[in-house]
N, C-alpha and C positions, 0 to 999 in steps of 0.2 A: 438343414444342411448338418445332421447334428454329427459328432465323432464322442465315439462310450470312451468314459472315466477309465482311474484305474484300478477300480477295486476289480476281483473277479468276481463278483455276484454281477456286475455291470456286464463285464464282457459278456459272459453267457446266458445275461437275457438277449444281449444285443445279436446274439449270436442263434437263440433260438425263433426270436423273433423278425417276421420280414420284415423287412428295412422301412422307415417311414417315412420314406420316398412320396409314398402316393401315387406317383404319377398325374398327382392331378394339375395337368396341363393345359389347361385354359389356354394359356397364354400363346403355347407352341400346337395350337390347331386341332384340340379334342374337348369336343361338344361335353362343359361342363354336366350337364344336365342330361346326360348318353350314363347306359349302364356300363358301370364300372368295368362288368366281362366284357360287356363289348366294346370296351375301348380298348381293350387289351389282347394280343397276338398270341401271347407268353406267362405264364402265369408258372413260378416255381415256388414253391413256399415249404421251406424249414427240413430241407433233402438232407438226408447221410447215403453215401458211398462207403463200398467197404469192398475191398481187393482181398481175395481169397480165403475172405472171411474171418480176415482178421485184422488188415491194415484199413482204419480208419480214417480216411482222403478230405471227404467233404464233411463239417460238421456244421448242419443245422443252414444251408444256403439259403436264401429268398433272393429272388430279381423277378423283375417284372418288365415286358418289353412289352409299349403300345403300336397299336397297328399304325404303318409309315414310318414308323421311325427308324434311327439308329442308337444300338443301344452298346456301349461297350463297356465288354469285361476286364479292366486291369488287375496286372500284380507281375509279381517276379518269376521265374522256369522256377516250377515247380510247385505255384499257388493253387493249383487245385483248376484252372480257366479251361484246362483242353477234359478233363473229367466231367466240368460240371456240363461242356459243350455234349459229351458223349452218352451223359446220363438223361440231356432232351430228349438226344435223336437214338437211343436205344440200342449203342454200340458199347455196351460195358460188358456183355454177358462174353464177348470174343476176348475180353483181356481176362477173364474172372473178377469179373466188377458187378457190384448189381445194387441197385438204390434201395435202402434198407428203413427208411422212416420217410417221411412226406409227398406230398407229393406233385405232380407235373401236370397242367393245363394249358393242352395248343389247341387255340383256336376254340376254344370254351369246353373244351373236353376233355379226361382224364387220359394220357396218351401213356401209361407206365408198362400197361398188358398186350401194345402193339404191337408188332415188327416193327423195323427199320424201315423195310420196304412199302408197308403199310400205312406206315410216317412219312417218306417221302412220298405216297398216294395222296394225300392229306393237303403237302405243301409245304412240308418242314426238312427241309435240304441240310446238310451239313459240307461244307468245303472243309477237307483234311487238311489240319499243318500239315508242311511240306509237299503240296500239291497231287501226291498222288495220281498223275497222268498215266495211263497207257502206253506204254515209250514204244511197244514194237506196233501201234495203230497212227493211224494221222490226224492230223486237228481235228478235221473234220469226222473222222471215224469217231474220233472222244468225245466230240460236241453229241453226236449220236445216240451215242449210250445214256447221254442221260435225260432223252425220251424211252427207254427203256419199258417203265413201266404204265407209259399210258398205252392208250386204245383210239386214240386217233387214227383219220388216213394218215398215209404220207403227205399230203398235202398240205396240211394240217402243220405237221411238223417240219414241212419244209421251210414255209411260210417262218415257222417259230425260228426255225433257223439263219434266216434271210434277217428275223430282225436281231439275231446275238451278232451278227456282223455289224449291223449297224452298231452297236455297241461297241463293238469289239473289232475296230477293222483292221488293225496289226493281221487279227484270226481271220479273215479271208484272204492276206497277201502270202498266210503261209495256209492256209487250207489242206495242203497236198502233202506238207513235208510229215516225217516221223515225229510224229511229239519227244520223243527220248532225243532226240539230236535240235530242240528249237531252246532257247534260253528261258533262265529261271524269270522272266519276267512274262513272258509270250506262254510256259505251262501255266502260269497263275491267271492269267487271263483265262487260259483256255479250260481250267476246273472250275471257275467263276460262272464262262460260258455253258459248259456243262448242266451245272446248276440250272441257269437260267431254260434251260430245253427239258426240265419236270416245271413248269411253270408254278414257281414257289410263291407260297404267301410271306415265308419268312425263312434267311439264309443265316443259320450260324459258322459265321467264316472265322477260321481259327490262324491266327499267325500270319495272314497274305504278305508281312511287310518282312517276312524272314528269308537271310541269305537274300535281299536285293539290293539294287544298287538305290541312293536317294530319288533320284528320279523317278525311276522305275516304282518306286512305292507312290510319289505321291500321282502318281499316273495311275494304280489300281485305286488307289481312295477316293480319287475325283471318278471312277467309273464304279464305286460304288455308291457317289451319292452321287450320281446323275439315272442311275437303277432305282434309287429310293425316289427320288422327287419325282421320275416321270411314269413309272415303273409301279409305283406304290408298295415296292419291297422291302419288309420290315427286316435289321441285319442287329441280330446280335453277334459283336465283335472281341472276340482274342485276342487281344493285343499285349505286349509286351513294350512295344514303342509308343509310349505314354501320350507325349506331344505330341503326334501324331493324330491318334486315334480319338484323344479330345475332341482337334480343329475338325474333327466331321462326324462327333458323334450329338446325340442333343440331350443325353443323361451316361452316367457311368457309374460301376460297383467296382471298387477298390478290394479284391481278395486276397486275404494273405493265410498260410498255413490253412490251408479250406476251410476259413470263415471269410463273411463279409465284413469287413473294418468300418469302410465309411462308402457313402454313396450320396449324390446329387447333380444336378442339372451341371452340363460339362466347362461351362464358364466356370460357373462356384468353383466345380475340384481345379483347375487350371492355376487359380489364382489363391489355391490353400496353401498356404506357407509352408503345410506339413508335407506337400505333396510334391509343392517343386522341391524343395530339401533333396528326400527320399528318392523320387521317382524323376525327377529334373536335372537334376543335379546344379538346381538355383538354390543360394539365400541369401536373406539382405538383398533380392533385387539385381543379385549380378552373379553369375556360373561359377564357381569354385572347383581347384585341382583341385583332381581326387587327392594328389599328396598331401593338400593341407588343410580334411577335412577330418574332424578329430569327430570317429564315430563313438567316441566312449560322453560326451561331451551335454547330446538330447534323443534322451528317447523318444520313439513314437509315443504316443500320447494315446494311441488305443490299445495298446500294449499291458497285457497287467504287469 
């Protein structure tokens, strides 16, 4: 893992060039002799996103998600995490945004010209920030909306519904309850279960811990890990809870002001002193009080 230096030249070069991760994960289960394209479920290459034809939000973002892996997209609020996910799932147009540069490949194919529903049929599903359940529908009705784009018979969809209940047993107990009257954790489980009903190859999970109690957050991340291990679903996880995300992810990218400023294996990022100080609140091996932090004392090394 390398961190860009302090010069403007290095910063621009790092933003314009895909991170040098290579995702050559021979030790993580990807056959080093296999094709690089075949090893990746998602490849984002040097994309720029503009809102309202004026506001440049993403500036040369590049990242990769290997098949069957969990990749964390980290950063503070406003760093560009949600915009990156919406660029991948082609949901930018509803917010007057567009990808003006770069390429996005899902499962080996360029997907920039596809509609969101076509992308869902191909197996790329986004779980939106804030759950976005249909409050007037029951939990089970919400789950069945996830199968709307599928053309299999009712028996197949019912079988998949039972599979969702196996992974999310609390939803079975609440299947007849109105989603709007369930807890935040149950709504988050419902949103993940709805995505599973689409038979995804990859799930884009946006801020799954937002507004949830720590115990429920742990339960949600355990579900993600379970689905990844047993169903081979890849995850791109946008999260502000850096500590929790790095605990479960294989690899991570850190976004700041619309740029990837650092990337590396999750364990290496969790042990990095800069990441500890600026994202985990730990410096010199111990947790620091916000009152005692001298923000001027040390600049982030990746900033120009």
